[in-house]
C-alpha positions as a printed NumPy array, in Angstrom:
array([[  0.097,  -0.159,  -0.292],
       [  1.483,   3.917,  -0.772],
       [  3.051,   5.513,   2.148],
       [  0.903,   8.771,   2.053],
       [  3.37 ,  10.427,   4.004],
       [  6.005,   9.714,   1.507],
       [  3.989,   9.585,  -2.149],
       [  1.521,  12.581,  -1.976],
       [ -1.789,  11.608,  -4.103],
       [ -2.075,  13.411,  -7.005],
       [ -6.253,  13.912,  -6.664],
       [ -7.12 ,  15.24 , -11.036],
       [ -6.642,  12.548, -13.666],
       [ -4.407,  14.175, -16.538],
       [ -7.009,  16.228, -18.974],
       [ -4.51 ,  15.465, -21.873],
       [ -3.534,  11.711, -23.246],
       [ -1.336,  10.338, -25.306],
       [ -2.315,   7.091, -27.173],
       [ -0.048,   5.417, -29.715],
       [ -2.748,   3.831, -32.454],
       [ -0.026,   1.617, -33.829],
       [  3.884,   0.97 , -33.135],
       [  3.864,  -0.055, -37.043],
       [  5.747,   2.287, -39.233],
       [  5.941,   2.537, -42.992],
       [  8.812,   4.813, -43.047],
       [ 12.675,   3.845, -42.028],
       [ 13.183,   7.782, -39.912],
       [ 16.853,   7.698, -39.373],
       [ 16.308,   9.856, -36.485],
       [ 13.442,   7.532, -34.612],
       [ 14.864,   4.604, -32.415],
       [ 12.062,   2.323, -33.38 ],
       [ 14.331,   2.179, -36.618],
       [ 17.095,   0.686, -34.793],
       [ 15.377,  -1.05 , -31.223],
       [ 12.37 ,  -3.034, -31.069],
       [ 10.982,  -1.667, -27.581],
       [  7.647,  -3.523, -27.647],
       [  5.444,  -6.198, -29.735],
       [  4.088,  -5.108, -33.086],
       [  0.25 ,  -4.201, -32.248],
       [ -2.205,  -1.895, -33.278],
       [ -4.303,  -0.075, -30.84 ],
       [ -8.394,  -0.728, -30.861],
       [-11.449,   1.035, -31.101],
       [-12.788,  -1.27 , -27.856],
       [ -9.345,  -0.402, -25.864],
       [ -9.521,   3.344, -26.51 ],
       [-12.928,   3.64 , -25.325],
       [-11.785,   1.616, -22.087],
       [ -9.262,   3.863, -21.297],
       [-10.868,   7.317, -22.373],
       [-14.179,   6.259, -20.376],
       [-12.345,   6.441, -17.394],
       [-11.143,  10.017, -17.659],
       [-13.674,  12.791, -16.498],
       [-12.381,  15.011, -18.165],
       [-10.41 ,  15.288, -21.28 ],
       [ -9.576,  18.37 , -23.349],
       [ -6.696,  17.498, -25.571],
       [ -5.991,  13.628, -26.698],
       [ -2.82 ,  13.26 , -29.447],
       [ -3.326,   9.687, -31.291],
       [  0.555,   9.143, -32.266],
       [  3.62 ,   7.644, -30.216],
       [  6.106,   5.12 , -32.372],
       [  3.995,   4.612, -35.449],
       [  2.276,   6.01 , -38.231],
       [ -1.443,   6.253, -37.261],
       [ -2.815,   5.899, -40.679],
       [ -2.047,   2.536, -40.527],
       [ -4.756,   1.699, -37.546],
       [ -7.933,   0.43 , -39.532],
       [-10.133,   2.043, -36.285],
       [ -8.522,   5.798, -36.456],
       [-11.282,   7.253, -37.952],
       [-13.634,   5.719, -35.709],
       [-11.3  ,   6.388, -32.886],
       [-11.472,  10.456, -34.07 ],
       [-15.459,  10.407, -34.335],
       [-15.59 ,   9.185, -30.827],
       [-13.168,  11.39 , -29.447],
       [-14.463,  14.312, -31.335],
       [-18.687,  13.33 , -29.661],
       [-16.812,  13.861, -26.563],
       [-15.797,  17.385, -27.31 ],
       [-12.292,  16.422, -27.43 ],
       [ -9.321,  18.067, -29.547],
       [ -7.872,  15.886, -31.401],
       [ -4.627,  15.19 , -33.401],
       [ -1.607,  13.35 , -34.36 ],
       [  1.713,  13.896, -36.401],
       [  2.226,  11.626, -39.509],
       [  4.431,  10.871, -42.505],
       [  1.087,  11.421, -45.169],
       [  2.504,   8.363, -47.223],
       [ -0.913,   6.658, -47.042],
       [ -3.138,   9.167, -47.059],
       [ -4.713,   8.01 , -49.853],
       [ -7.706,  10.834, -51.708],
       [-10.48 ,   7.989, -49.762],
       [ -8.295,   8.565, -46.181],
       [ -7.879,  12.325, -47.089],
       [-11.276,  12.806, -47.527],
       [-12.147,  10.876, -43.984],
       [ -9.761,  13.072, -42.613],
       [-11.608,  16.526, -43.15 ],
       [-14.983,  14.33 , -42.063],
       [-14.139,  13.114, -39.139],
       [-13.664,  16.726, -38.384],
       [-10.159,  16.17 , -36.737],
       [ -8.511,  19.069, -35.418],
       [ -4.799,  18.872, -36.906],
       [ -3.071,  16.98 , -38.849],
       [  0.95 ,  17.93 , -38.77 ],
       [  2.959,  15.945, -41.194],
       [  6.598,  14.885, -40.522],
       [  8.874,  15.496, -43.544],
       [ 12.409,  17.02 , -42.563],
       [ 13.408,  17.582, -46.179],
       [ 12.612,  20.409, -49.357],
       [ 14.151,  17.907, -51.847],
       [ 13.732,  14.157, -52.597],
       [ 17.228,  13.443, -51.489],
       [ 17.309,  14.988, -48.257],
       [ 14.183,  13.424, -47.095],
       [ 15.467,   9.928, -48.372],
       [ 18.375,  10.071, -46.466],
       [ 16.93 ,  11.015, -43.182],
       [ 13.355,   9.555, -43.452],
       [ 14.704,   6.569, -44.91 ],
       [ 12.135,   5.528, -48.276],
       [ 11.629,   7.051, -50.968],
       [  8.092,   8.633, -51.028],
       [  9.55 ,  12.787, -51.018],
       [  7.182,  13.192, -54.376],
       [  4.404,  10.773, -52.838],
       [  4.08 ,  12.623, -49.906],
       [  3.861,  16.18 , -51.912],
       [  1.268,  15.607, -53.604],
       [ -0.935,  13.478, -50.829],
       [ -0.592,  16.821, -48.51 ],
       [ -1.235,  19.143, -51.887],
       [ -3.913,  17.216, -52.39 ],
       [ -5.508,  17.51 , -48.495],
       [ -5.074,  21.12 , -48.778],
       [ -6.957,  21.236, -52.562],
       [ -9.885,  19.409, -51.096],
       [-10.109,  21.458, -47.777],
       [-10.615,  24.55 , -50.597],
       [-12.827,  22.664, -52.886],
       [-15.178,  21.731, -50.044],
       [-14.678,  25.312, -47.77 ],
       [-13.733,  23.235, -44.635],
       [-10.859,  24.975, -42.321],
       [ -9.872,  21.325, -40.358],
       [ -7.813,  19.381, -39.812],
       [ -5.215,  22.311, -39.247],
       [ -2.427,  21.118, -41.241],
       [  1.135,  21.474, -40.738],
       [  4.673,  20.606, -42.361],
       [  7.107,  19.72 , -39.379],
       [ 11.617,  19.87 , -40.116],
       [ 13.892,  18.421, -37.182],
       [ 16.352,  20.627, -37.67 ],
       [ 19.904,  19.049, -37.837],
       [ 23.334,  20.286, -39.371],
       [ 22.8  ,  17.599, -42.671],
       [ 19.294,  19.372, -43.338],
       [ 19.371,  23.094, -42.033],
       [ 20.667,  24.809, -45.302],
       [ 16.887,  23.61 , -46.778],
       [ 15.05 ,  25.471, -44.011],
       [ 14.459,  28.178, -46.697],
       [ 13.376,  25.453, -49.379],
       [ 10.788,  24.041, -46.779],
       [  9.215,  27.573, -46.24 ],
       [  8.924,  27.752, -50.153],
       [  7.694,  24.101, -50.732],
       [  4.796,  24.996, -47.799],
       [  3.94 ,  28.462, -49.599],
       [  3.668,  26.629, -52.97 ],
       [  1.381,  23.668, -51.608],
       [ -0.558,  26.049, -49.753],
       [  0.536,  24.674, -46.26 ],
       [ -0.494,  27.249, -43.367],
       [  2.113,  26.666, -40.805],
       [  6.151,  25.259, -40.5  ],
       [  7.467,  23.924, -37.383],
       [ 11.099,  23.533, -36.734],
       [ 11.709,  20.778, -33.67 ],
       [ 15.013,  20.192, -32.415],
       [ 16.472,  16.628, -32.927],
       [ 16.409,  14.06 , -29.484],
       [ 19.234,  12.517, -29.886],
       [ 20.307,   8.475, -28.758],
       [ 22.984,   7.437, -30.228],
       [ 21.384,   5.732, -33.269],
       [ 21.639,   6.22 , -36.674],
       [ 21.774,  10.252, -37.415],
       [ 20.516,  10.739, -34.089],
       [ 23.656,  11.695, -32.173],
       [ 25.244,  14.37 , -30.928],
       [ 27.35 ,  15.528, -34.119],
       [ 23.73 ,  15.896, -35.678],
       [ 22.518,  18.331, -32.931],
       [ 22.011,  22.159, -33.545],
       [ 20.62 ,  23.011, -29.782],
       [ 23.267,  25.829, -28.204],
       [ 25.154,  24.712, -31.224],
       [ 24.523,  27.545, -33.852],
       [ 27.107,  29.109, -36.199],
       [ 26.839,  32.193, -38.588],
       [ 25.57 ,  30.582, -41.168],
       [ 23.153,  28.423, -39.775],
       [ 21.462,  31.341, -38.397],
       [ 21.411,  33.194, -41.357],
       [ 19.203,  29.95 , -42.201],
       [ 16.745,  30.532, -39.944],
       [ 16.438,  34.201, -40.111],
       [ 16.314,  33.69 , -44.288],
       [ 13.263,  31.396, -43.773],
       [ 11.655,  32.989, -41.346],
       [ 11.772,  35.834, -43.583],
       [ 10.097,  33.941, -46.086],
       [  7.393,  32.626, -43.459],
       [  6.607,  36.346, -43.246],
       [  6.207,  37.477, -46.642],
       [  4.359,  34.142, -47.584],
       [  2.133,  34.929, -44.888],
       [  2.828,  31.629, -43.407],
       [  3.215,  30.622, -39.897],
       [  7.028,  29.853, -38.567],
       [  7.115,  28.049, -35.393],
       [  8.884,  25.336, -32.626],
       [  7.64 ,  22.969, -30.876],
       [  7.409,  23.77 , -27.444],
       [  5.581,  27.073, -28.178],
       [  8.832,  29.167, -29.054],
       [  9.996,  30.626, -32.466],
       [ 12.852,  28.454, -34.195],
       [ 15.624,  30.718, -33.197],
       [ 14.619,  30.706, -29.351],
       [ 14.021,  26.892, -29.781],
       [ 17.827,  26.056, -31.093],
       [ 19.622,  28.608, -29.448],
       [ 18.405,  27.296, -25.805],
       [ 18.179,  28.611, -22.624],
       [ 20.724,  28.221, -19.891],
       [ 20.514,  24.756, -18.341],
       [ 20.907,  25.232, -14.96 ],
       [ 21.686,  22.565, -12.098],
       [ 18.252,  20.879, -12.712],
       [ 17.889,  20.912, -16.792],
       [ 14.151,  18.68 , -16.705],
       [ 12.876,  21.171, -13.683],
       [ 10.651,  23.025, -15.839],
       [  8.336,  20.225, -17.603],
       [  5.07 ,  20.037, -16.205],
       [  4.238,  16.873, -17.88 ],
       [  4.341,  14.848, -14.547],
       [  1.012,  16.198, -13.154],
       [ -0.654,  17.1  , -16.984],
       [ -0.668,  14.13 , -19.136],
       [ -0.062,  10.612, -19.23 ],
       [  1.512,   8.441, -22.298],
       [ -0.436,   5.111, -23.55 ],
       [  1.526,   2.573, -25.769],
       [ -0.333,   0.673, -28.181],
       [  0.266,  -2.751, -26.354],
       [ -1.27 ,  -0.431, -23.021],
       [  2.022,   0.173, -21.189],
       [  2.223,   3.788, -19.462],
       [  5.543,   5.729, -19.838],
       [  5.436,   9.602, -18.691],
       [  5.449,  11.101, -21.807],
       [  6.104,  10.675, -25.927],
       [  9.693,  11.411, -25.377],
       [ 10.391,   8.392, -22.646],
       [ 10.851,   5.912, -25.739],
       [ 13.419,   8.137, -27.122],
       [ 15.752,   8.752, -24.33 ],
       [ 15.043,   5.873, -21.285],
       [ 17.903,   3.981, -20.775],
       [ 16.445,   2.107, -19.226],
       [ 13.049,   1.414, -21.247],
       [ 11.289,  -1.391, -19.083],
       [ 12.314,   0.714, -15.843],
       [ 10.138,   3.898, -17.41 ],
       [  7.019,   1.769, -17.386],
       [  4.707,   3.087, -14.866],
       [  1.817,   0.578, -15.495],
       [ -0.681,  -1.074, -17.828],
       [ -4.009,   0.544, -18.733],
       [ -4.992,  -2.741, -20.559],
       [ -4.754,  -4.328, -17.01 ],
       [ -5.116,  -1.671, -14.336],
       [ -7.395,   0.773, -13.606],
       [ -5.696,   4.262, -14.905],
       [ -6.358,   6.186, -11.85 ],
       [ -5.13 ,   4.054,  -9.711],
       [ -1.541,   3.922, -12.246],
       [ -1.945,   7.715, -11.83 ],
       [ -1.927,   7.723,  -8.296],
       [  0.375,   4.531,  -7.866],
       [  3.563,   3.644,  -6.085],
       [  5.052,   3.728,  -9.572],
       [  4.271,   7.516, -10.65 ],
       [  4.094,   9.132,  -7.563],
       [  7.697,   7.406,  -7.394],
       [  8.537,   8.941, -10.417],
       [  7.034,  12.011,  -9.472],
       [  9.684,  12.392,  -6.087],
       [ 12.234,  11.405,  -8.137],
       [ 11.501,  14.378, -10.644],
       [ 11.536,  16.918,  -8.077],
       [ 15.159,  15.93 ,  -6.233],
       [ 18.405,  16.202,  -7.989],
       [ 19.08 ,  13.547,  -9.68 ],
       [ 16.226,  13.565, -12.439],
       [ 14.396,   9.961, -13.422],
       [ 15.957,   8.142, -16.65 ],
       [ 13.716,   9.054, -19.251],
       [ 13.937,  13.257, -18.446],
       [ 18.184,  13.068, -18.004],
       [ 18.186,  12.929, -21.851],
       [ 14.934,  15.651, -22.708],
       [ 16.236,  18.224, -20.094],
       [ 19.512,  18.466, -21.647],
       [ 19.273,  17.495, -25.35 ],
       [ 15.375,  18.496, -25.68 ],
       [ 13.143,  20.041, -23.858],
       [  9.439,  21.229, -24.429]])
């Protein structure tokens, strides 16, 4: 039984939930841990499993349907979106858009999905292939262009479409061209995110630009920003900041992970039901099994959220020694 003196109960359930709809993928990204390490058995989340988890939450405001895998590969994805939207939840996910067929584009629009974020990482076929591990650049550009054309034809404003660029030394020179690509196909938002590096493939320290921007690299970001303003495209970074601020970073301090509020505000459930503190944990945890906080298929979620493992994680988080998943995140990447 939990010791209430040592492990204070968190009374309120989180209002943001990450649900990994599948851990299967049709990309082989050289920056993704999935390409190099098998963390869990292949699995698609089912609609029944999603309902079983979601229905335990008194209030859910935001559900993110991605993780390690491509959400569009889950055959029940659109039923999941419909179920969540009927509850008044904001729903979004990242995608490689390879399997965004014309039928699925129509389904995305009709599902009332709020955001559709397309990970591309390059403005040319060569760079895209080098980073994403597949030769699908032209197909993705065509798929996204068709989705946007269909939205205009139907006079629909959702889902909000954005394209995402993981900035690293191998591709930063293409950032201005990436903005031009967005303008050409009508994408209203471009996001730049920092590299989460874990020693696999291209996800290595030598590729990171965090706190390592030189004059030319700063010029590329400034040029991309100017182009975005010219084309009236939103130019943002993950974590509600600007690309320059994100890549320049801030002073890390003694406890660089301490600014994060995720241990108290959200949770992440894999396609196998395993509960992790956030979606970055699979990339940064050295001991993946040790990072698991429970299983949402076998245990009531409130008992996991207020259980000993979660509370021990929070207690360690508040100490001078970061929990295993947070060591990499706080030093190498942040929200």
